[in-house]
DSSP file (Angstrom, degrees, kcal/mol; ACC not computed):
  #  RESIDUE AA STRUCTURE BP1 BP2  ACC     N-H-->O    O-->H-N    N-H-->O    O-->H-N    TCO  KAPPA ALPHA  PHI   PSI    X-CA   Y-CA   Z-CA
    1    1 A M              0   0    0      0, 0.0     2,-0.0     0, 0.0     0, 0.0   0.000 360.0 360.0 360.0 145.2   10.1   10.9   -6.1
    2    2 A A        -     0   0    0      1,-0.1     2,-0.6    73,-0.1    56,-0.0  -0.294 360.0-118.9 -70.7 149.7    8.0    7.8   -6.5
    3    3 A K        -     0   0    0     26,-0.0    56,-3.8     2,-0.0     2,-0.5  -0.807  34.3-163.4 -86.1 121.6    4.3    7.9   -6.6
    4    4 A I  E     +A   58   0A   0     -2,-0.6    26,-2.5    24,-0.2     2,-0.4  -0.935  12.3 177.7-117.5 124.0    3.1    5.9   -3.6
    5    5 A R  E     -Ab  57  30A   0     52,-2.4    52,-3.2    -2,-0.5     2,-0.6  -0.971  13.0-157.3-123.6 135.8   -0.5    4.6   -3.3
    6    6 A L  E     -Ab  56  31A   0     24,-3.2    26,-3.4    -2,-0.4     2,-0.5  -0.958   7.2-153.2-118.8 117.3   -1.8    2.4   -0.4
    7    7 A F  E     +Ab  55  32A   0     48,-3.2    48,-1.5    -2,-0.6     2,-0.2  -0.778  33.5 155.5 -90.0 125.8   -4.9    0.4   -1.1
    8    8 A T  E     - b   0  33A   0     24,-3.0    26,-2.5    -2,-0.5    27,-0.4  -0.804  38.5-138.3-140.4 172.1   -6.8   -0.2    2.1
    9    9 A T    >   -     0   0    0     -2,-0.2     3,-1.0    24,-0.2     6,-0.1  -0.934  32.5-116.4-129.6 159.6  -10.1   -1.0    3.8
   10   10 A P  T 3  S+     0   0    0      0, 0.0     6,-0.0     0, 0.0    23,-0.0   0.769 111.7  44.6 -66.1 -25.4  -11.4    0.7    7.0
   11   11 A V  T 3  S+     0   0    0      4,-0.0    -3,-0.0     5,-0.0     0, 0.0   0.351  82.0 112.7-104.6   7.7  -11.4   -2.4    9.0
   12   12 A C    <>  -     0   0    0     -3,-1.0     4,-1.8     1,-0.2     3,-0.2  -0.715  47.0-163.6 -88.3 112.1   -8.0   -4.0    8.0
   13   13 A P  H  > S+     0   0    0      0, 0.0     4,-2.0     0, 0.0    -1,-0.2   0.841  91.0  54.2 -62.6 -32.5   -5.5   -4.1   10.9
   14   14 A Y  H  > S+     0   0    0      2,-0.2     4,-2.3     1,-0.2     5,-0.2   0.833 105.8  54.9 -69.9 -32.0   -2.5   -4.7    8.7
   15   15 A C  H  > S+     0   0    0      2,-0.2     4,-2.6    -3,-0.2     5,-0.2   0.934 108.4  48.0 -63.0 -47.8   -3.5   -1.6    6.7
   16   16 A M  H  X S+     0   0    0     -4,-1.8     4,-2.1     1,-0.2    -2,-0.2   0.907 111.5  50.1 -59.8 -41.8   -3.5    0.5    9.9
   17   17 A T  H  X S+     0   0    0     -4,-2.0     4,-2.3     2,-0.2    -1,-0.2   0.906 112.5  46.7 -64.4 -43.4   -0.1   -0.9   10.8
   18   18 A L  H  X S+     0   0    0     -4,-2.3     4,-2.4     2,-0.2    -2,-0.2   0.887 111.0  51.8 -69.5 -38.2    1.3   -0.1    7.4
   19   19 A K  H  X S+     0   0    0     -4,-2.6     4,-2.4     2,-0.2    -2,-0.2   0.924 111.0  48.4 -59.9 -45.8   -0.1    3.4    7.4
   20   20 A R  H  X S+     0   0    0     -4,-2.1     4,-2.7    -5,-0.2    -2,-0.2   0.916 110.7  50.8 -62.7 -45.0    1.4    4.1   10.8
   21   21 A F  H  X S+     0   0    0     -4,-2.3     4,-1.5     2,-0.2    -2,-0.2   0.924 111.1  47.7 -60.6 -47.4    4.8    2.7    9.6
   22   22 A L  H  <>S+     0   0    0     -4,-2.4     5,-2.8     2,-0.2    -1,-0.2   0.899 112.4  49.2 -59.5 -43.6    4.7    5.0    6.5
   23   23 A K  H ><5S+     0   0    0     -4,-2.4     3,-1.9     1,-0.2    -2,-0.2   0.935 108.8  52.4 -64.1 -44.8    3.8    8.0    8.6
   24   24 A E  H 3<5S+     0   0    0     -4,-2.7    -1,-0.2     1,-0.3    -2,-0.2   0.819 111.2  47.7 -61.2 -28.9    6.6    7.3   11.1
   25   25 A K  T 3<5S-     0   0    0     -4,-1.5    -1,-0.3    -5,-0.2    -2,-0.2   0.352 115.4-119.8 -93.4   6.2    9.1    7.1    8.2
   26   26 A N  T < 5 +     0   0    0     -3,-1.9     2,-0.6     1,-0.2    -3,-0.2   0.888  56.3 159.7  56.0  44.1    7.7   10.4    6.8
   27   27 A V      < -     0   0    0     -5,-2.8     2,-0.4    -6,-0.1    -1,-0.2  -0.860  35.5-138.3 -97.0 122.7    6.7    8.8    3.6
   28   28 A E        +     0   0    0     -2,-0.6     2,-0.3     2,-0.0   -24,-0.2  -0.669  35.5 159.8 -80.7 133.0    4.0   10.7    1.6
   29   29 A F        -     0   0    0     -2,-0.4     2,-0.6   -26,-0.1   -24,-0.2  -0.979  41.3-120.3-150.5 160.2    1.3    8.4    0.1
   30   30 A E  E     -b    5   0A   0    -26,-2.5   -24,-3.2    -2,-0.3     2,-0.5  -0.915  28.0-146.1-102.4 123.8   -2.2    8.5   -1.2
   31   31 A E  E     -b    6   0A   0     -2,-0.6     2,-0.5   -26,-0.2   -24,-0.2  -0.784  12.7-166.6 -94.4 133.2   -4.6    6.2    0.7
   32   32 A I  E     -b    7   0A   0    -26,-3.4   -24,-3.0    -2,-0.5     2,-0.9  -0.963  13.0-148.5-123.6 115.6   -7.3    4.5   -1.4
   33   33 A D  E >>  -b    8   0A   0     -2,-0.5     4,-2.4   -26,-0.2     3,-1.5  -0.732   8.3-163.6 -82.2 106.4  -10.2    2.8    0.3
   34   34 A V  T 34 S+     0   0    0    -26,-2.5     7,-0.2    -2,-0.9    -1,-0.2   0.574  83.7  68.4 -73.8  -9.1  -11.1    0.0   -2.1
   35   35 A T  T 34 S+     0   0    0    -27,-0.4    -1,-0.3     1,-0.1     3,-0.1   0.700 114.9  28.3 -78.8 -15.9  -14.5   -0.4   -0.5
   36   36 A E  T <4 S+     0   0    0     -3,-1.5     2,-1.0     1,-0.2    -2,-0.2   0.725 116.1  60.0-109.1 -33.7  -15.5    2.9   -1.9
   37   37 A D     X  +     0   0    0     -4,-2.4     4,-2.1     1,-0.2    -1,-0.2  -0.775  56.8 174.1-100.0  91.5  -13.3    3.2   -5.0
   38   38 A L  H  > S+     0   0    0     -2,-1.0     4,-2.3     1,-0.2    -1,-0.2   0.799  78.1  57.2 -71.5 -28.5  -14.3    0.3   -7.1
   39   39 A E  H  > S+     0   0    0      2,-0.2     4,-2.0     1,-0.2    -1,-0.2   0.918 109.8  44.9 -66.1 -42.8  -12.1    1.4  -10.1
   40   40 A A  H  > S+     0   0    0      2,-0.2     4,-2.7     1,-0.2    -2,-0.2   0.881 111.6  53.4 -67.2 -37.8   -9.1    1.3   -7.8
   41   41 A Q  H  X S+     0   0    0     -4,-2.1     4,-2.4     1,-0.2    -2,-0.2   0.918 109.6  48.2 -61.1 -42.5  -10.2   -2.0   -6.4
   42   42 A D  H  X S+     0   0    0     -4,-2.3     4,-2.4     2,-0.2    -2,-0.2   0.918 111.5  49.9 -64.0 -42.6  -10.4   -3.4   -9.9
   43   43 A E  H  X S+     0   0    0     -4,-2.0     4,-2.3     2,-0.2    -2,-0.2   0.917 110.6  50.4 -59.8 -45.5   -7.0   -2.0  -10.8
   44   44 A M  H  X S+     0   0    0     -4,-2.7     4,-1.8     1,-0.2     6,-0.5   0.912 111.9  46.8 -63.0 -42.8   -5.5   -3.6   -7.6
   45   45 A I  H  X S+     0   0    0     -4,-2.4     4,-2.3     1,-0.2     5,-0.3   0.911 112.8  48.9 -68.8 -39.1   -6.9   -7.0   -8.4
   46   46 A K  H  < S+     0   0    0     -4,-2.4    -1,-0.2    -5,-0.2    -2,-0.2   0.875 114.7  44.4 -69.0 -36.5   -5.9   -6.9  -12.0
   47   47 A K  H  < S+     0   0    0     -4,-2.3    -1,-0.2    -5,-0.2    -2,-0.2   0.764 129.3  24.7 -78.4 -25.6   -2.2   -5.9  -11.2
   48   48 A T  H  < S-     0   0    0     -4,-1.8    -2,-0.2     2,-0.2    -3,-0.2   0.560  88.7-131.0-113.6 -13.0   -1.8   -8.3   -8.2
   49   49 A D  S  < S+     0   0    0     -4,-2.3     2,-0.3    -5,-0.3    -4,-0.2   0.807  77.3 108.7  58.3  28.2   -4.2  -11.2   -8.9
   50   50 A Q        -     0   0    0     -6,-0.5    -1,-0.3    -5,-0.3    -2,-0.2  -0.942  55.6-166.7-130.2 152.1   -5.2  -10.6   -5.2
   51   51 A S        +     0   0    0     -2,-0.3     2,-0.2    -3,-0.1    -6,-0.1   0.234  62.9 101.4-118.1  13.6   -8.2   -9.1   -3.5
   52   52 A T        -     0   0    0      2,-0.1    13,-0.2    -7,-0.1    -2,-0.1  -0.631  64.4-103.8 -95.2 154.7   -6.6   -8.8   -0.1
   53   53 A V  S    S+     0   0    0     -2,-0.2   -39,-0.2    11,-0.1   -38,-0.1  -0.859  78.8  57.9-123.5 163.8   -5.2   -5.6    1.4
   54   54 A P        +     0   0    0      0, 0.0    11,-3.5     0, 0.0     2,-0.4   0.463  58.8 172.1 -79.3 154.8   -3.0   -3.8    2.2
   55   55 A V  E     -AC   7  64A   0    -48,-1.5   -48,-3.2     9,-0.2     2,-0.5  -0.998  15.8-158.2-125.5 127.2   -1.4   -3.3   -1.2
   56   56 A L  E     -AC   6  63A   0      7,-2.8     7,-3.1    -2,-0.4     2,-0.6  -0.919   3.2-161.2-108.3 126.3    1.3   -0.7   -1.6
   57   57 A A  E     -AC   5  62A   0    -52,-3.2   -52,-2.4    -2,-0.5     2,-0.7  -0.931   5.6-171.3-105.5 119.4    2.0    0.6   -5.1
   58   58 A I  E >  S-AC   4  61A   0      3,-3.1     3,-2.5    -2,-0.6     2,-0.5  -0.925  73.6 -50.6-111.8 107.4    5.3    2.3   -5.6
   59   59 A D  T 3  S-     0   0    0    -56,-3.8   -54,-0.1    -2,-0.7   -57,-0.0  -0.539 123.9 -25.7  55.4-117.2    5.0    3.8   -9.0
   60   60 A E  T 3  S+     0   0    0     -2,-0.5     2,-0.5    -3,-0.1    -1,-0.3   0.179 116.3 103.8-110.8  17.1    3.8    0.7  -10.9
   61   61 A E  E <   -C   58   0A   0     -3,-2.5    -3,-3.1     2,-0.0     2,-0.4  -0.891  58.9-152.4 -99.8 127.5    5.3   -1.9   -8.6
   62   62 A F  E     -C   57   0A   0     -2,-0.5     2,-0.5    -5,-0.2    -5,-0.2  -0.826  10.4-167.8-105.4 132.0    2.8   -3.6   -6.4
   63   63 A I  E     -C   56   0A   0     -7,-3.1    -7,-2.8    -2,-0.4     2,-0.5  -0.975  13.8-149.2-119.1 117.9    3.6   -5.1   -2.9
   64   64 A V  E     -C   55   0A   0     -2,-0.5    -9,-0.2    -9,-0.2   -11,-0.1  -0.757  62.1  -1.9 -91.1 129.8    0.9   -7.2   -1.4
   65   65 A G  S    S-     0   0    0    -11,-3.5     2,-1.3    -2,-0.5    -9,-0.3  -0.142 105.1 -56.0  83.5 176.1    0.7   -7.2    2.4
   66   66 A F        +     0   0    0    -13,-0.1     2,-1.3   -11,-0.1     3,-0.1  -0.682  59.9 169.8 -95.1  80.4    3.0   -5.5    4.9
   67   67 A D     >  -     0   0    0     -2,-1.3     4,-2.6     1,-0.2     3,-0.3  -0.705  10.3-174.8 -91.2  82.7    6.3   -6.9    3.8
   68   68 A R  H  > S+     0   0    0     -2,-1.3     4,-2.8     1,-0.2     5,-0.2   0.838  77.4  51.9 -56.1 -42.0    8.4   -4.5    5.9
   69   69 A K  H  > S+     0   0    0      1,-0.2     4,-2.1     2,-0.2    -1,-0.2   0.929 113.5  43.6 -60.3 -49.3   11.8   -5.8    4.5
   70   70 A V  H  > S+     0   0    0     -3,-0.3     4,-3.2     2,-0.2     5,-0.2   0.920 114.8  50.1 -65.1 -43.5   10.7   -5.3    0.8
   71   71 A I  H  X S+     0   0    0     -4,-2.6     4,-2.3     2,-0.2    -2,-0.2   0.940 111.0  47.9 -58.0 -50.3    9.1   -1.9    1.6
   72   72 A V  H  X>S+     0   0    0     -4,-2.8     5,-2.4    -5,-0.2     4,-0.6   0.911 115.2  46.4 -57.9 -44.7   12.2   -0.6    3.4
   73   73 A E  H ><5S+     0   0    0     -4,-2.1     3,-0.9    -5,-0.2    -2,-0.2   0.949 113.8  46.7 -64.4 -52.6   14.4   -1.8    0.5
   74   74 A K  H 3<5S+     0   0    0     -4,-3.2    -2,-0.2     1,-0.2    -1,-0.2   0.828 119.4  39.8 -65.4 -31.9   12.2   -0.4   -2.3
   75   75 A L  H 3<5S-     0   0    0     -4,-2.3    -1,-0.2    -5,-0.2    -2,-0.2   0.450 107.5-123.6 -97.2   0.3   11.7    3.0   -0.6
   76   76 A G  T <<5 +     0   0    0     -3,-0.9     2,-0.2    -4,-0.6    -3,-0.2   0.915  55.1 159.2  59.4  46.3   15.4    3.3    0.6
   77   77 A L      < -     0   0    0     -5,-2.4     2,-0.3    -6,-0.2    -1,-0.2  -0.607  45.6-113.8 -98.6 156.9   14.4    3.7    4.2
   78   78 A E              0   0    0     -2,-0.2    -1,-0.0     1,-0.1    -5,-0.0  -0.723 360.0 360.0 -82.2 140.9   16.3    3.1    7.4
   79   79 A D              0   0    0     -2,-0.3    -1,-0.1   -10,-0.0    -7,-0.0   0.416 360.0 360.0-107.7 360.0   14.8    0.3    9.4
């Protein structure tokens, strides 16, 4: 099974929507608040060249934003 990490901030509405989507699809993930985990924030920025959230990491593949179609495809979910 893929290691799934969700980089978020507490005030990001898109992060909340993506979290809800993953929970509805019974996808297990680790949530990382990049306002508190500066090491994770640095990793996210280096891997994506972006400082915006949400960022979903599936193993070592990073998806910036809530791109539902790509996420469904990469995780093999029913939409």
